[in-house]
PADREN-997995 format. One record per atom (N, C-alpha, C, O): residue in one letter; residue number from 1; x, y, z. Coordinates in steps of 0.2 Angstrom, whole numbers, always signed. Layout:
// residues N
["A",NUM,[X,Y,Z]]
...
This chain:
// residues 164
["M",1,[+5,-6,+0]]
["M",1,[+0,+0,+0]]
["M",1,[+4,+6,+0]]
["M",1,[+3,+10,-4]]
["K",2,[+10,+6,+4]]
["K",2,[+14,+12,+4]]
["K",2,[+18,+13,-3]]
["K",2,[+20,+19,-5]]
["K",3,[+19,+8,-6]]
["K",3,[+22,+8,-12]]
["K",3,[+18,+13,-17]]
["K",3,[+20,+17,-21]]
["T",4,[+12,+10,-18]]
["T",4,[+6,+11,-22]]
["T",4,[+5,+20,-21]]
["T",4,[+5,+24,-25]]
["I",5,[+5,+21,-15]]
["I",5,[+4,+30,-12]]
["I",5,[+11,+33,-16]]
["I",5,[+10,+38,-19]]
["T",6,[+16,+31,-14]]
["T",6,[+22,+33,-17]]
["T",6,[+23,+34,-24]]
["T",6,[+25,+39,-27]]
["I",7,[+21,+29,-28]]
["I",7,[+20,+30,-35]]
["I",7,[+15,+35,-37]]
["I",7,[+15,+40,-41]]
["F",8,[+10,+34,-35]]
["F",8,[+4,+38,-36]]
["F",8,[+7,+45,-36]]
["F",8,[+6,+50,-40]]
["L",9,[+10,+47,-29]]
["L",9,[+12,+54,-28]]
["L",9,[+16,+56,-34]]
["L",9,[+15,+61,-37]]
["L",10,[+22,+51,-36]]
["L",10,[+27,+53,-40]]
["L",10,[+24,+54,-46]]
["L",10,[+27,+58,-49]]
["L",11,[+19,+52,-49]]
["L",11,[+16,+52,-55]]
["L",11,[+12,+58,-56]]
["L",11,[+10,+61,-61]]
["V",12,[+9,+60,-50]]
["V",12,[+5,+67,-51]]
["V",12,[+9,+72,-49]]
["V",12,[+6,+77,-50]]
["S",13,[+15,+72,-47]]
["S",13,[+20,+77,-47]]
["S",13,[+21,+77,-55]]
["S",13,[+22,+83,-57]]
["I",14,[+22,+73,-58]]
["I",14,[+24,+73,-66]]
["I",14,[+19,+76,-70]]
["I",14,[+21,+81,-75]]
["I",15,[+13,+73,-69]]
["I",15,[+7,+76,-74]]
["I",15,[+5,+82,-72]]
["I",15,[+1,+85,-76]]
["K",16,[+6,+85,-66]]
["K",16,[+4,+92,-65]]
["K",16,[+7,+98,-69]]
["K",16,[+3,+101,-72]]
["P",17,[+13,+99,-69]]
["P",17,[+17,+103,-73]]
["P",17,[+16,+104,-80]]
["P",17,[+16,+109,-83]]
["V",18,[+14,+97,-83]]
["V",18,[+13,+98,-91]]
["V",18,[+6,+98,-92]]
["V",18,[+4,+96,-98]]
["S",19,[+2,+99,-88]]
["S",19,[-6,+100,-92]]
["S",19,[-7,+104,-96]]
["S",19,[-10,+102,-101]]
["G",20,[-4,+110,-96]]
["G",20,[-5,+116,-101]]
["G",20,[-1,+115,-107]]
["G",20,[-1,+119,-111]]
["Q",21,[+2,+109,-108]]
["Q",21,[+7,+110,-115]]
["Q",21,[+3,+108,-120]]
["Q",21,[-3,+105,-119]]
["N",22,[+6,+110,-126]]
["N",22,[+3,+107,-133]]
["N",22,[+4,+98,-133]]
["N",22,[+7,+96,-128]]
["K",23,[+0,+95,-138]]
["K",23,[+0,+88,-137]]
["K",23,[+7,+85,-138]]
["K",23,[+9,+81,-134]]
["D",24,[+11,+86,-144]]
["D",24,[+17,+84,-145]]
["D",24,[+22,+85,-140]]
["D",24,[+26,+80,-138]]
["N",25,[+22,+91,-137]]
["N",25,[+27,+92,-131]]
["N",25,[+25,+89,-124]]
["N",25,[+29,+88,-119]]
["Y",26,[+18,+88,-124]]
["Y",26,[+16,+86,-118]]
["Y",26,[+17,+77,-119]]
["Y",26,[+17,+74,-114]]
["S",27,[+17,+75,-124]]
["S",27,[+18,+68,-124]]
["S",27,[+26,+68,-122]]
["S",27,[+28,+65,-117]]
["D",28,[+30,+71,-127]]
["D",28,[+37,+71,-125]]
["D",28,[+39,+71,-118]]
["D",28,[+44,+68,-116]]
["Y",29,[+36,+77,-116]]
["Y",29,[+38,+78,-109]]
["Y",29,[+36,+73,-103]]
["Y",29,[+40,+71,-98]]
["F",30,[+30,+71,-104]]
["F",30,[+26,+67,-99]]
["F",30,[+30,+60,-100]]
["F",30,[+33,+57,-95]]
["L",31,[+32,+57,-105]]
["L",31,[+35,+51,-107]]
["L",31,[+43,+51,-104]]
["L",31,[+46,+46,-100]]
["T",32,[+45,+58,-106]]
["T",32,[+52,+58,-102]]
["T",32,[+53,+58,-97]]
["T",32,[+58,+55,-95]]
["S",33,[+49,+61,-93]]
["S",33,[+48,+62,-86]]
["S",33,[+46,+55,-82]]
["S",33,[+48,+54,-76]]
["S",34,[+42,+51,-85]]
["S",34,[+40,+44,-83]]
["S",34,[+46,+40,-83]]
["S",34,[+47,+36,-79]]
["F",35,[+51,+40,-89]]
["F",35,[+56,+36,-91]]
["F",35,[+63,+37,-86]]
["F",35,[+66,+34,-83]]
["K",36,[+62,+44,-86]]
["K",36,[+68,+47,-82]]
["K",36,[+67,+44,-75]]
["K",36,[+71,+41,-72]]
["L",37,[+60,+45,-71]]
["L",37,[+60,+43,-64]]
["L",37,[+60,+35,-64]]
["L",37,[+62,+32,-59]]
["Y",38,[+58,+32,-68]]
["Y",38,[+58,+25,-70]]
["Y",38,[+66,+22,-69]]
["Y",38,[+68,+18,-65]]
["Q",39,[+70,+25,-72]]
["Q",39,[+77,+23,-74]]
["Q",39,[+81,+25,-68]]
["Q",39,[+86,+21,-66]]
["S",40,[+80,+31,-64]]
["S",40,[+83,+32,-59]]
["S",40,[+80,+29,-51]]
["S",40,[+84,+30,-46]]
["A",41,[+75,+24,-52]]
["A",41,[+72,+22,-46]]
["A",41,[+76,+16,-45]]
["A",41,[+79,+13,-49]]
["D",42,[+76,+13,-38]]
["D",42,[+79,+7,-37]]
["D",42,[+75,+1,-39]]
["D",42,[+69,+2,-40]]
["R",43,[+77,-5,-39]]
["R",43,[+75,-10,-44]]
["R",43,[+67,-11,-40]]
["R",43,[+63,-9,-43]]
["E",44,[+67,-13,-35]]
["E",44,[+60,-13,-32]]
["E",44,[+54,-8,-35]]
["E",44,[+49,-10,-37]]
["L",45,[+56,-2,-34]]
["L",45,[+51,+3,-36]]
["L",45,[+51,+2,-43]]
["L",45,[+46,+2,-46]]
["A",46,[+56,+1,-46]]
["A",46,[+56,+1,-54]]
["A",46,[+51,-6,-56]]
["A",46,[+47,-5,-61]]
["Y",47,[+52,-10,-53]]
["Y",47,[+47,-17,-55]]
["Y",47,[+41,-15,-53]]
["Y",47,[+37,-19,-56]]
["H",48,[+39,-11,-49]]
["H",48,[+31,-9,-48]]
["H",48,[+28,-3,-52]]
["H",48,[+22,-2,-53]]
["M",49,[+34,+1,-54]]
["M",49,[+32,+6,-61]]
["M",49,[+31,+3,-68]]
["M",49,[+28,+5,-72]]
["L",50,[+35,-2,-68]]
["L",50,[+34,-5,-76]]
["L",50,[+27,-5,-78]]
["L",50,[+26,-2,-83]]
["P",51,[+22,-9,-75]]
["P",51,[+16,-10,-78]]
["P",51,[+13,-2,-80]]
["P",51,[+10,-1,-85]]
["F",52,[+14,+3,-77]]
["F",52,[+11,+9,-77]]
["F",52,[+15,+13,-85]]
["F",52,[+12,+15,-90]]
["I",53,[+22,+12,-84]]
["I",53,[+26,+14,-90]]
["I",53,[+24,+11,-96]]
["I",53,[+22,+15,-100]]
["R",54,[+23,+5,-97]]
["R",54,[+21,+0,-102]]
["R",54,[+15,+3,-106]]
["R",54,[+15,+5,-112]]
["E",55,[+9,+3,-101]]
["E",55,[+2,+4,-103]]
["E",55,[+3,+12,-105]]
["E",55,[+0,+13,-110]]
["R",56,[+6,+16,-101]]
["R",56,[+7,+23,-103]]
["R",56,[+10,+23,-110]]
["R",56,[+6,+26,-115]]
["F",57,[+14,+21,-111]]
["F",57,[+17,+20,-118]]
["F",57,[+14,+18,-124]]
["F",57,[+15,+20,-130]]
["I",58,[+10,+12,-122]]
["I",58,[+4,+9,-127]]
["I",58,[+0,+14,-129]]
["I",58,[-1,+15,-135]]
["Q",59,[-4,+18,-123]]
["Q",59,[-9,+23,-125]]
["Q",59,[-5,+29,-129]]
["Q",59,[-9,+32,-133]]
["E",60,[+1,+30,-129]]
["E",60,[+3,+34,-134]]
["E",60,[+4,+32,-140]]
["E",60,[+4,+36,-145]]
["L",61,[+7,+25,-141]]
["L",61,[+6,+23,-147]]
["L",61,[+0,+22,-151]]
["L",61,[+0,+20,-157]]
["K",62,[-5,+22,-148]]
["K",62,[-13,+23,-151]]
["K",62,[-14,+30,-153]]
["K",62,[-19,+31,-156]]
["D",63,[-11,+34,-151]]
["D",63,[-12,+41,-154]]
["D",63,[-8,+42,-160]]
["D",63,[-2,+42,-160]]
["T",64,[-12,+42,-166]]
["T",64,[-8,+42,-172]]
["T",64,[-3,+48,-173]]
["T",64,[+2,+47,-176]]
["L",65,[-4,+53,-169]]
["L",65,[+1,+58,-169]]
["L",65,[+7,+57,-167]]
["L",65,[+11,+62,-167]]
["S",66,[+8,+51,-163]]
["S",66,[+14,+49,-160]]
["S",66,[+19,+47,-166]]
["S",66,[+24,+49,-165]]
["F",67,[+16,+45,-171]]
["F",67,[+20,+42,-177]]
["F",67,[+25,+48,-179]]
["F",67,[+31,+47,-181]]
["T",68,[+23,+55,-179]]
["T",68,[+27,+59,-182]]
["T",68,[+30,+63,-176]]
["T",68,[+34,+67,-178]]
["N",69,[+29,+62,-170]]
["N",69,[+32,+65,-166]]
["N",69,[+40,+62,-164]]
["N",69,[+41,+56,-163]]
["K",70,[+43,+67,-163]]
["K",70,[+51,+65,-165]]
["K",70,[+54,+63,-157]]
["K",70,[+59,+61,-156]]
["Y",71,[+50,+65,-152]]
["Y",71,[+52,+63,-145]]
["Y",71,[+59,+64,-144]]
["Y",71,[+63,+59,-143]]
["D",72,[+60,+70,-145]]
["D",72,[+68,+72,-144]]
["D",72,[+70,+70,-137]]
["D",72,[+75,+67,-136]]
["S",73,[+68,+73,-133]]
["S",73,[+69,+72,-125]]
["S",73,[+68,+64,-123]]
["S",73,[+72,+61,-120]]
["L",74,[+62,+61,-126]]
["L",74,[+62,+54,-124]]
["L",74,[+68,+50,-126]]
["L",74,[+70,+46,-122]]
["S",75,[+70,+52,-133]]
["S",75,[+76,+48,-136]]
["S",75,[+83,+47,-131]]
["S",75,[+87,+42,-132]]
["R",76,[+83,+51,-127]]
["R",76,[+89,+50,-123]]
["R",76,[+88,+45,-118]]
["R",76,[+93,+44,-115]]
["Y",77,[+81,+41,-116]]
["Y",77,[+80,+37,-111]]
["Y",77,[+79,+30,-115]]
["Y",77,[+80,+25,-112]]
["I",78,[+76,+30,-121]]
["I",78,[+74,+24,-124]]
["I",78,[+78,+26,-131]]
["I",78,[+81,+31,-133]]
["G",79,[+78,+20,-134]]
["G",79,[+81,+19,-141]]
["G",79,[+74,+20,-147]]
["G",79,[+70,+16,-147]]
["I",80,[+75,+25,-150]]
["I",80,[+70,+25,-156]]
["I",80,[+74,+25,-163]]
["I",80,[+79,+29,-164]]
["K",81,[+71,+21,-167]]
["K",81,[+74,+20,-174]]
["K",81,[+70,+22,-179]]
["K",81,[+64,+22,-177]]
["Y",82,[+71,+25,-185]]
["Y",82,[+67,+26,-191]]
["Y",82,[+68,+23,-196]]
["Y",82,[+74,+22,-198]]
["S",83,[+64,+20,-200]]
["S",83,[+67,+17,-208]]
["S",83,[+68,+23,-211]]
["S",83,[+66,+29,-210]]
["S",84,[+72,+21,-217]]
["S",84,[+72,+25,-222]]
["S",84,[+66,+29,-227]]
["S",84,[+67,+34,-229]]
["D",85,[+62,+25,-227]]
["D",85,[+57,+27,-230]]
["D",85,[+50,+30,-224]]
["D",85,[+45,+32,-226]]
["S",86,[+52,+31,-219]]
["S",86,[+48,+34,-214]]
["S",86,[+41,+29,-213]]
["S",86,[+36,+31,-211]]
["L",87,[+41,+24,-215]]
["L",87,[+35,+20,-214]]
["L",87,[+35,+16,-208]]
["L",87,[+30,+14,-205]]
["L",88,[+41,+14,-204]]
["L",88,[+43,+12,-198]]
["L",88,[+46,+15,-194]]
["L",88,[+51,+18,-195]]
["K",89,[+43,+14,-187]]
["K",89,[+47,+17,-182]]
["K",89,[+47,+11,-176]]
["K",89,[+42,+8,-175]]
["T",90,[+53,+10,-173]]
["T",90,[+54,+6,-167]]
["T",90,[+56,+10,-160]]
["T",90,[+57,+16,-160]]
["Y",91,[+55,+6,-156]]
["Y",91,[+56,+9,-148]]
["Y",91,[+57,+3,-144]]
["Y",91,[+54,-2,-145]]
["C",92,[+62,+4,-141]]
["C",92,[+66,-2,-136]]
["C",92,[+70,+2,-128]]
["C",92,[+73,+7,-128]]
["W",93,[+68,-2,-124]]
["W",93,[+71,+0,-118]]
["W",93,[+72,-6,-114]]
["W",93,[+69,-11,-115]]
["S",94,[+77,-5,-108]]
["S",94,[+78,-10,-104]]
["S",94,[+72,-10,-98]]
["S",94,[+69,-5,-96]]
["E",95,[+69,-16,-97]]
["E",95,[+64,-17,-92]]
["E",95,[+67,-17,-85]]
["E",95,[+63,-17,-80]]
["R",96,[+73,-17,-83]]
["R",96,[+77,-17,-77]]
["R",96,[+73,-23,-73]]
["R",96,[+70,-21,-68]]
["S",97,[+74,-29,-75]]
["S",97,[+70,-35,-72]]
["S",97,[+74,-36,-65]]
["S",97,[+71,-39,-61]]
["G",98,[+80,-35,-64]]
["G",98,[+85,-37,-60]]
["G",98,[+88,-44,-60]]
["G",98,[+92,-46,-56]]
["G",99,[+85,-49,-65]]
["G",99,[+89,-55,-66]]
["G",99,[+96,-55,-69]]
["G",99,[+100,-50,-68]]
["C",100,[+98,-60,-71]]
["C",100,[+105,-61,-74]]
["C",100,[+103,-60,-82]]
["C",100,[+108,-59,-85]]
["C",101,[+97,-61,-84]]
["C",101,[+96,-59,-91]]
["C",101,[+93,-53,-92]]
["C",101,[+88,-51,-89]]
["H",102,[+95,-49,-96]]
["H",102,[+94,-41,-98]]
["H",102,[+86,-42,-102]]
["H",102,[+86,-45,-107]]
["T",103,[+81,-39,-99]]
["T",103,[+75,-40,-103]]
["T",103,[+74,-33,-105]]
["T",103,[+77,-28,-103]]
["S",104,[+70,-33,-111]]
["S",104,[+68,-28,-114]]
["S",104,[+61,-26,-116]]
["S",104,[+57,-31,-115]]
["A",105,[+59,-20,-118]]
["A",105,[+52,-19,-121]]
["A",105,[+54,-17,-128]]
["A",105,[+58,-13,-129]]
["T",106,[+50,-19,-133]]
["T",106,[+52,-18,-140]]
["T",106,[+45,-16,-143]]
["T",106,[+41,-21,-143]]
["F",107,[+44,-11,-147]]
["F",107,[+38,-9,-150]]
["F",107,[+39,-7,-157]]
["F",107,[+44,-3,-158]]
["A",108,[+35,-8,-161]]
["A",108,[+35,-5,-168]]
["A",108,[+29,-2,-170]]
["A",108,[+23,-4,-169]]
["Q",109,[+30,+5,-172]]
["Q",109,[+24,+7,-176]]
["Q",109,[+25,+9,-183]]
["Q",109,[+30,+10,-186]]
["F",110,[+19,+9,-187]]
["F",110,[+20,+9,-194]]
["F",110,[+13,+10,-196]]
["F",110,[+8,+10,-194]]
["K",111,[+16,+14,-204]]
["K",111,[+10,+16,-207]]
["K",111,[+9,+10,-213]]
["K",111,[+13,+7,-216]]
["T",112,[+1,+9,-213]]
["T",112,[-1,+4,-218]]
["T",112,[-1,+7,-225]]
["T",112,[+1,+13,-227]]
["K",113,[-2,+2,-230]]
["K",113,[-3,+5,-237]]
["K",113,[-8,+10,-238]]
["K",113,[-8,+15,-242]]
["S",114,[-14,+9,-233]]
["S",114,[-21,+14,-234]]
["S",114,[-18,+20,-229]]
["S",114,[-22,+25,-229]]
["G",115,[-12,+21,-226]]
["G",115,[-11,+27,-222]]
["G",115,[-12,+25,-214]]
["G",115,[-10,+29,-210]]
["E",116,[-15,+21,-213]]
["E",116,[-17,+20,-205]]
["E",116,[-11,+18,-202]]
["E",116,[-6,+15,-205]]
["I",117,[-11,+21,-196]]
["I",117,[-4,+21,-191]]
["I",117,[-6,+14,-186]]
["I",117,[-12,+14,-183]]
["K",118,[-2,+10,-185]]
["K",118,[-3,+4,-181]]
["K",118,[+3,+3,-177]]
["K",118,[+9,+5,-179]]
["H",119,[+2,-2,-172]]
["H",119,[+8,-3,-167]]
["H",119,[+8,-9,-166]]
["H",119,[+3,-13,-167]]
["L",120,[+14,-12,-165]]
["L",120,[+14,-20,-163]]
["L",120,[+20,-20,-158]]
["L",120,[+25,-16,-158]]
["D",121,[+18,-25,-152]]
["D",121,[+22,-26,-146]]
["D",121,[+27,-32,-150]]
["D",121,[+25,-38,-150]]
["L",122,[+33,-30,-152]]
["L",122,[+37,-36,-154]]
["L",122,[+39,-41,-150]]
["L",122,[+41,-46,-153]]
["E",123,[+39,-41,-144]]
["E",123,[+39,-47,-139]]
["E",123,[+34,-52,-140]]
["E",123,[+36,-58,-139]]
["K",124,[+29,-51,-143]]
["K",124,[+23,-55,-143]]
["K",124,[+25,-60,-150]]
["K",124,[+22,-65,-150]]
["S",125,[+29,-57,-154]]
["S",125,[+30,-60,-160]]
["S",125,[+36,-64,-160]]
["S",125,[+38,-68,-164]]
["V",126,[+40,-64,-155]]
["V",126,[+47,-67,-153]]
["V",126,[+47,-74,-154]]
["V",126,[+43,-77,-151]]
["V",127,[+51,-77,-158]]
["V",127,[+50,-85,-158]]
["V",127,[+55,-88,-154]]
["V",127,[+54,-92,-150]]
["S",128,[+62,-85,-153]]
["S",128,[+67,-88,-150]]
["S",128,[+67,-87,-142]]
["S",128,[+72,-89,-139]]
["G",129,[+62,-82,-140]]
["G",129,[+61,-81,-133]]
["G",129,[+67,-77,-130]]
["G",129,[+67,-77,-124]]
["N",130,[+72,-74,-134]]
["N",130,[+78,-71,-131]]
["N",130,[+75,-64,-132]]
["N",130,[+73,-63,-137]]
["E",131,[+77,-59,-127]]
["E",131,[+75,-53,-128]]
["E",131,[+81,-49,-131]]
["E",131,[+87,-51,-130]]
["I",132,[+79,-45,-134]]
["I",132,[+84,-41,-138]]
["I",132,[+83,-33,-138]]
["I",132,[+78,-30,-136]]
["F",133,[+88,-30,-139]]
["F",133,[+90,-23,-139]]
["F",133,[+91,-20,-146]]
["F",133,[+96,-22,-150]]
["I",134,[+86,-17,-148]]
["I",134,[+87,-15,-156]]
["I",134,[+91,-10,-157]]
["I",134,[+91,-5,-153]]
["T",135,[+96,-11,-161]]
["T",135,[+103,-7,-163]]
["T",135,[+103,-4,-170]]
["T",135,[+105,+2,-171]]
["D",136,[+99,-8,-174]]
["D",136,[+98,-4,-180]]
["D",136,[+92,-7,-184]]
["D",136,[+89,-12,-182]]
["L",137,[+89,-3,-190]]
["L",137,[+84,-4,-193]]
["L",137,[+85,-3,-201]]
["L",137,[+86,+3,-203]]
["Q",138,[+85,-8,-205]]
["Q",138,[+86,-7,-211]]
["Q",138,[+80,-8,-217]]
["Q",138,[+77,-13,-216]]
["K",139,[+79,-5,-221]]
["K",139,[+75,-8,-225]]
["K",139,[+78,-11,-231]]
["K",139,[+84,-9,-233]]
["V",140,[+74,-16,-233]]
["V",140,[+78,-21,-238]]
["V",140,[+72,-22,-244]]
["V",140,[+66,-24,-243]]
["E",141,[+74,-20,-250]]
["E",141,[+68,-22,-256]]
["E",141,[+69,-29,-259]]
["E",141,[+75,-30,-262]]
["I",142,[+64,-33,-259]]
["I",142,[+64,-38,-262]]
["I",142,[+59,-40,-268]]
["I",142,[+53,-40,-266]]
["K",143,[+60,-40,-273]]
["K",143,[+54,-40,-278]]
["K",143,[+50,-35,-277]]
["K",143,[+44,-35,-276]]
["N",144,[+53,-28,-277]]
["N",144,[+50,-22,-275]]
["N",144,[+45,-22,-271]]
["N",144,[+40,-18,-271]]
["K",145,[+46,-25,-266]]
["K",145,[+43,-25,-260]]
["K",145,[+46,-24,-253]]
["K",145,[+50,-28,-251]]
["P",146,[+45,-19,-249]]
["P",146,[+49,-17,-244]]
["P",146,[+49,-22,-238]]
["P",146,[+44,-24,-235]]
["F",147,[+55,-24,-236]]
["F",147,[+55,-28,-229]]
["F",147,[+60,-24,-225]]
["F",147,[+64,-20,-228]]
["Y",148,[+59,-25,-218]]
["Y",148,[+62,-21,-213]]
["Y",148,[+67,-27,-209]]
["Y",148,[+65,-32,-207]]
["L",149,[+73,-26,-209]]
["L",149,[+77,-30,-204]]
["L",149,[+79,-27,-198]]
["L",149,[+82,-21,-198]]
["L",150,[+77,-29,-193]]
["L",150,[+80,-27,-186]]
["L",150,[+85,-31,-184]]
["L",150,[+86,-37,-185]]
["L",151,[+89,-27,-182]]
["L",151,[+97,-29,-179]]
["L",151,[+97,-28,-171]]
["L",151,[+95,-22,-169]]
["G",152,[+98,-33,-168]]
["G",152,[+98,-32,-160]]
["G",152,[+104,-35,-157]]
["G",152,[+108,-38,-160]]
["W",153,[+104,-35,-150]]
["W",153,[+109,-39,-146]]
["W",153,[+106,-40,-139]]
["W",153,[+102,-36,-137]]
["G",154,[+108,-46,-136]]
["G",154,[+106,-48,-129]]
["G",154,[+111,-51,-125]]
["G",154,[+116,-52,-127]]
["T",155,[+109,-51,-120]]
["T",155,[+113,-55,-115]]
["T",155,[+110,-59,-110]]
["T",155,[+105,-57,-108]]
["C",156,[+112,-64,-107]]
["C",156,[+109,-68,-103]]
["C",156,[+114,-71,-97]]
["C",156,[+120,-69,-98]]
["C",157,[+113,-74,-93]]
["C",157,[+116,-77,-87]]
["C",157,[+123,-80,-89]]
["C",157,[+124,-83,-95]]
["G",158,[+128,-80,-85]]
["G",158,[+134,-83,-87]]
["G",158,[+138,-78,-92]]
["G",158,[+143,-80,-94]]
["A",159,[+137,-73,-94]]
["A",159,[+140,-69,-99]]
["A",159,[+138,-71,-106]]
["A",159,[+142,-69,-111]]
["A",160,[+133,-74,-107]]
["A",160,[+131,-76,-114]]
["A",160,[+128,-71,-118]]
["A",160,[+122,-69,-117]]
["H",161,[+132,-68,-122]]
["H",161,[+129,-63,-127]]
["H",161,[+127,-65,-134]]
["H",161,[+129,-70,-136]]
["F",162,[+123,-62,-137]]
["F",162,[+120,-64,-144]]
["F",162,[+118,-59,-148]]
["F",162,[+115,-55,-145]]
["Q",163,[+118,-59,-154]]
["Q",163,[+115,-54,-159]]
["Q",163,[+110,-58,-164]]
["Q",163,[+111,-63,-167]]
["T",164,[+106,-54,-165]]
["T",164,[+101,-57,-170]]
["T",164,[+98,-52,-174]]
["T",164,[+94,-54,-178]]
């Protein structure tokens, strides 16, 4: 109960100063403040903050304006990559699990042929089960169709490192 109250008070202190800002600046400022607090918190508090951070981020991805938002401030706290054709944008950050395997959150936001903006939690489509941190995003054309190559790295217990 005490942790819940502490988290609530911290979040209220973030929300109040940004209530009068325009949508793009508000989103960037709010998410930046949230991630800054999350990354500076001790592991136990960060663990309790993670569901809020993820849900707030997913809510932002649902807003189609977020696709064109550069998130200049937020990009200091999470990895944001853009495809060369501006049709795909990826987001990645450490979930600070505290275990010996480093866990990440990875999302993609993209524009469909019809111009609709959609998003996808990339962890739900991972086959290997390995957590990755996106390091690069490349567009590859095959038979005049665009495909996107995501490059990433990860690490797990016993100093095992991998790239995918």
